[in-house]
C-alpha positions as CSV (number, residue, x, y, z in Angstrom):
1,M,42.4,22.3,14.8
2,P,43.5,25.7,13.5
3,V,41.1,28.5,14.3
4,S,40.5,29.4,10.6
5,L,39.4,25.8,9.9
6,L,37.1,25.8,12.9
7,T,35.7,29.2,11.9
8,T,35.1,27.9,8.4
9,L,33.2,24.9,9.6
10,L,31.0,26.9,12.0
11,L,30.2,29.4,9.2
12,A,29.3,26.5,6.9
13,A,27.0,25.0,9.5
14,Q,25.2,28.3,9.9
15,T,24.6,28.7,6.2
16,A,23.5,25.2,5.6
17,T,20.5,24.7,3.3
18,P,17.1,24.7,5.1
19,A,15.1,21.6,5.7
20,A,13.5,20.1,2.7
21,P,9.7,20.8,2.2
22,T,8.9,17.2,3.1
23,D,10.0,18.0,6.7
24,V,6.9,20.2,7.2
25,Q,5.0,19.5,10.4
26,P,1.7,17.7,9.8
27,I,-1.5,19.7,10.3
28,P,-4.1,18.5,12.9
29,Y,-7.3,16.9,11.9
30,A,-9.5,19.9,12.7
31,D,-7.4,22.1,10.3
32,A,-7.5,19.5,7.6
33,K,-11.3,19.2,7.9
34,R,-11.7,23.0,7.7
35,H,-9.6,23.0,4.5
36,A,-11.7,20.2,3.1
37,D,-15.0,22.1,3.8
38,A,-13.6,25.2,2.2
39,D,-12.1,23.4,-0.8
40,E,-15.3,21.3,-1.5
41,A,-17.4,24.5,-1.3
42,S,-15.2,26.2,-3.8
43,V,-16.0,23.6,-6.5
44,T,-19.2,24.3,-8.6
45,G,-21.1,23.0,-11.6
46,Q,-20.2,19.9,-13.4
47,T,-16.8,19.7,-11.5
48,H,-18.8,19.5,-8.2
49,A,-21.1,16.8,-9.5
50,D,-18.0,14.8,-10.7
51,M,-16.3,15.3,-7.4
52,L,-19.4,14.0,-5.5
53,A,-19.7,11.0,-7.8
54,R,-16.0,10.1,-7.4
55,Q,-16.2,10.5,-3.6
56,S,-19.2,8.2,-3.6
57,A,-17.5,5.6,-5.8
58,L,-14.4,5.7,-3.6
59,L,-16.4,5.2,-0.5
60,D,-18.5,2.4,-2.0
61,A,-15.3,0.6,-3.2
62,G,-13.7,1.1,0.3
63,I,-16.8,-0.4,2.0
64,A,-16.8,-3.3,-0.4
65,A,-13.1,-3.9,0.3
66,C,-13.6,-3.7,4.1
67,A,-16.8,-5.7,4.2
68,R,-15.9,-8.3,6.8
69,D,-18.2,-9.5,9.5
70,D,-16.0,-8.2,12.3
71,L,-16.3,-4.6,10.9
72,R,-20.1,-4.7,10.4
73,D,-21.0,-4.5,14.1
74,D,-19.6,-1.1,14.9
75,F,-21.9,1.8,13.7
76,T,-19.8,4.6,15.0
77,P,-19.7,7.6,12.7
78,F,-16.3,8.6,11.2
79,T,-14.8,11.1,8.9
80,I,-11.7,10.7,6.7
81,V,-10.1,13.8,5.2
82,L,-8.0,13.4,2.1
83,M,-5.4,15.7,0.6
84,L,-5.1,15.2,-3.1
85,S,-2.2,15.9,-5.6
86,K,-2.9,17.9,-8.8
87,A,-3.4,14.5,-10.5
88,G,-6.0,13.5,-7.9
89,T,-4.0,10.9,-6.0
90,V,-4.5,10.8,-2.2
91,Q,-1.3,12.1,-0.7
92,Q,-2.3,12.2,3.0
93,T,-5.2,11.2,5.2
94,W,-6.7,12.2,8.6
95,R,-9.4,10.3,10.4
96,Q,-11.8,11.3,13.2
97,G,-13.4,8.3,14.9
98,T,-12.2,4.9,16.0
99,S,-14.5,2.8,14.0
100,P,-12.8,-0.4,12.7
101,L,-14.6,0.3,9.4
102,G,-13.2,3.8,9.3
103,I,-9.7,2.6,10.0
104,C,-10.0,0.1,7.2
105,I,-11.3,2.6,4.7
106,Q,-8.6,5.1,5.6
107,R,-6.1,2.4,4.7
108,Y,-8.0,1.6,1.6
109,V,-8.0,5.1,0.2
110,R,-4.3,5.8,0.5
111,D,-2.7,6.2,-2.9
112,K,-6.0,5.9,-4.7
113,T,-6.9,8.4,-7.4
114,V,-10.2,10.2,-6.6
115,F,-10.7,13.0,-9.2
116,T,-8.7,15.7,-10.8
117,P,-8.9,18.7,-8.4
118,P,-8.5,22.3,-9.4
119,R,-5.2,22.5,-7.7
120,E,-2.4,20.7,-5.9
121,G,-3.1,20.1,-2.2
122,F,-6.9,20.0,-2.5
123,F,-8.7,18.7,0.6
124,M,-11.9,16.7,0.6
125,S,-13.6,14.5,3.2
126,L,-15.7,11.3,3.4
127,E,-18.2,11.6,6.3
128,V,-20.0,8.4,7.3
129,T,-22.9,8.2,9.7
130,F,-25.3,5.4,10.2
131,T,-29.1,5.6,10.7
132,K,-31.5,2.9,11.6
């Protein structure tokens, strides 16, 4: 291979376009939860009331969809963090806890529409604990 062709190929490889934004490394659960706490705290007034009502409705629907006898015996708390698109569709989820019900609800909420957030990449969480 002539040197000029080899040089051209090497230069082309060095100036290749950077990785697409979809190649971004995922963030850990703890960071996602911090974002959710901050984002939820930033919403006020009627928008906050709407957000809470929509979270509750989503969780109720998830519990109904996951209401199988084999999931009802584990009362381990869990938290699911959701990242929403500008349209309110769940784009990504994180879960803390190994509860079978939590795993089922995490699967249920994927691609659901929750509420219209104030911006793209809005984080929110569903925290579930059980009391006797």
